N, C-alpha and C positions, 0 to 999 in steps of 0.2 A: 437664190430664193425665187419663188414663182410670183406671177401676178396674182393679186387678190381681186375678186369681183363681187359686187353686191348691188342690191336695189336700194340700200339704206344710205341716204344722203348724210345723215349724222355720222355714221361710221366712216364714210369717205372723208368728211371734213376733219374728223378726229385723227385719222391716219395720215391723210395726204395734205391737209390744209396748209401746214407750215412749208412743205416742200413746194407746193404750187405758188404760194404767196411770195416765196423767195425770188421768183422771177416773174413779176407781174406784167412785163412787156411781152415776152414770148408766150406766157400763159394767159393772155388777156381773154381769149375765148372761154377757157375753163372758168375764169373768175366771173365773167359777165353772165354766162349760162347758170352757174351756181347761184348767183345773186337773184336771177329771175325765178329760179325754183324756190328759193327761200321766201321771196315775196309773194309768189302766185301759186305755190304748191306743186306737187309732183306731176300734175297734168298741165303744166304751163304751156307745153308745146304740142301735146296731143294726148289722147286717151291711153297711149301705151306707156308703160312704166320705164323710167330712165334706168340706165346701167352706169355704175361708177367702178373705177378700178385704180389700183396703185401698185407701183413696182417697189419691192424691197430688195436692197442690195445684199451682197454676201455678208456685210458687216452689220446687218439688221436695221439699217437706216432706210427709211422711205425716201426715194429719190425722184419721184415724179408720179403723175396721174393721168387719167383719161376719163371721159364721160361720153355717153351717147343718149340723146333724147330723140328717139324715132319720131318722125321719119327723116330727121336730119342725120348726116353722117357722124360716125364716131369722131370725136375730137381728141387727138393725142397731144399732150403737152410736151414740154421739154423733158426728155428722159435719157438715161445713158444708152449707149449703143447696144449693149447686150439685151436691153429690154425690148428692142424693136423686133428682133428675130423671135424672141419668146412670145411676143404678142401675135405674130403671124401664126404660130402654132396654136395659140389660144383661140384665135378666130376660127380655126378649123374644128376645134374640139370642145370649147367651153359652151355649155348650154345657154348661159345668160347672154352670150354674144350671138346667138343664133339669128337674131333679127337685124343684125348690122347690115346696112345696105351701102356701105362705102365708108371712106374715112378721110379726115382732114388732118394733115401733119406737116411739120417742117419739111422742106423739100427733100433733103437727103434722107431723113427718116421715112418719108412717104414712099420714096422710090425703093428703099430697102424693104419696107413693109409690104408693098405690092408684090415684090418677088417672094417674100416669105409666106404670104398668104396663099399664093399659088392659084388664085382665081383669075380668069381672063379679065383685064381691065382695058379701057380705052385710054386715049390721051387725057391727062389730067387738066383740070382748070388750075391756073396758077394765080394765086392771090399774093400781092406784095403788102407786107406790113410796113406802115410808115409811123414815125413819131414826129411830133412837132418840134422844130427848132425855134427859130425866131419868127413869130407870127407877122405876116405881111398883110396889109389891107388889099382887097381886090382892086386891080388897076386895069381898066377903068372901073370906077365904082358903079355898080348897077343902080338903076332907079328903084326907088321904094325903100322899104325898111323891114326889119325882122320884128316879130313879136312871138311871145310864148303861146303855144296852142292851149286852148281851154276846152272844157267839156263839150261845149257846143260845136267844137271843131271835130269831134270824134268821128262822125261819118266820113268826112273828107280825109282825115288822117288814115283811117282804116282803108279807104279806097286807094289812096296813094301808096301806102305800104304794100298792099296786095299787088298793085301794078308794078312796083319795084321788084317784088319777089318773082313775079311772072317774067319780067324782063331778064333777070339774072338766072332763072331756072331753079329758084328755091321753092320749097313747099309754101303754101300760103301761111301767113302768120296766124298764131292762135287768137281766139276771140278776145282774150284779155290783154294781149300784148300792147295794143295801142292805148287802151285805158291806163295801163300801168305806166307807160311812158309819159302820157299827158298828165296824169295825176302827180307824177314826180317832177313836173316842169322840164321834162327831157325832150320835148319836141319844139323846134322853132319853125314857124311859118314865115316865108318871105312874101310880103305883099308888094305888088307892083305900084306904080305911081298913082293908080286909081283906087288903091286900097283893096284890090282883089288878090286872094291867095294865089301864088304862082310857083310855089315850090316849098320843100321842107328839108330840114336836116335835124336828125335826132342825135342824142348822146346818151351813153350808159351812165348810171349813177357811179361816182368814183368808188373804186374798190382797190385797196392796196395803193392808193394815191394815183391810180390811173383811171382814165375815162376813154371810151372809144366812140368816135363819131360814126354814125350809120343808123338807118339808111340815109342817103342823100338822094332826093328825087325831085325832078322837074318834069311836069307833064310835057309831052311833045310840042304842044302849041306854044309853050313858054320857053323853049330851049334857045340857046345862043344869045341870051340877053344878060348873062352873068349872074342869074339868080342863084345858081348852085354855089358859086363862090361866095356870094353875100350870105346865104343861109349857113354855109359851113363856117365862115368867119364868125358869125353870130353864135353858132353852137359851140365853137371853141371858147369864146368868152363866157358863155353860160356854164360850160363844164368847169372852167377855172374858178368861176364864182362859187360853184358848188363844192370846191375843194380839191379838184384834180391838179396834181403836180405834173403829171405826164398826160398828154393827149395823143391818142393813137387813132389810126384808121386802116382799113384794108381797101385796096383797089385792085381790080382785075387788070393784069398786065396786058390783056388783049384790048383794053379800052384806053387808047392814048388821050382821049378828050378829058376824061375824069382825072387821069394821072397828071395831065398838064395843069389842071386846076389846082390840085393839091400841092404840086411842086411850087407853083407860084405863090401859094399861101404860106410856104415855109416848111412843109413836111419833107422829111428826108427818109430814104429807105432804111429798113432794119434787116428784114429777112423775107424770104419767099416761103409760102406754104402751098401745098398741092392738095387738091380735092379729087380723089379717085372714086369712080362709081363702077361697080362690077358690070360686065356685059350680061 
C-alpha cells in the first residue's frame, strides 16, 4: 500500500494518530509538532502549509507517519523498512512534497532514505535522543535559582530562542512560539546570584506521557557557570509536575559540552537521528 499525503491535520490524526502515539519516545518530534499546530494553528511555524503523511501496510494497518512544516525538514517517525524506500520515490514524484528541503529520521532510516531519494546530500547532523533515568542534581550546584518565565520576559525569551536557533543552524522560531511556551508555563529562566536572568530551559507540554526539554540556552557571557544544568534540572521538575512520565531531549553528538551536562543529570541515550539537507 502507498503513502498517503495531505494538508489536513485532522485527517492525519484520524489515520495515523494511534500508530504515532504507540511509540511516543521515538515519535516525540511528531507529537510535539502536532501539539504546536493544534494550539497555534496551521501557520505556527511559517506561512507555508504543513504536509502530513502516513504509511499503510499490506494488511491495511497504518504503521507510521511523517510531517513537514516548512522551512523545517520533513520529520519521519518510526516506520517499517519498506516504507522508507517508498518515501524516497514519493519525494521525487509527489507534488505535496515538492517543497521538502531535507529530512530528519532515525539514523538507519535516514541513510536509506538519502540513497532512495537520489539527491546529492552532504554529511548529516547527528542528533542523539536521550531519556531521563534517575534524575541527579547538578554538582556543583550553580549559584542562583530557577523561576518560570512570565509575559514580561517575552522579549528576552524570544531573543534567546532566536540566538539558540542561529547557533544550531535552525530557522528562526515563529512569532508565536515563545508566547505559546511562556503562556503554558513551559519556559524556566535561571537567575544568577544577583537575580539577573542568565539562561533558560524550556519543555514541551506532556503528550502521550512524554515531554521534551529544549531549547536549553545560556548566553556566551554566562557560560561555564553551571546555569544550563540548573535550568535543565528545573525544567525536568516542571515537566514532571505537568504530568510527564517520560522526559526526553535531543543533543548534537558534535557538542560534547552539552552532552556531558545531560549525562551527569541522569539522561541516557536511546537512539540517533540524522538531519540531511540537500546540496
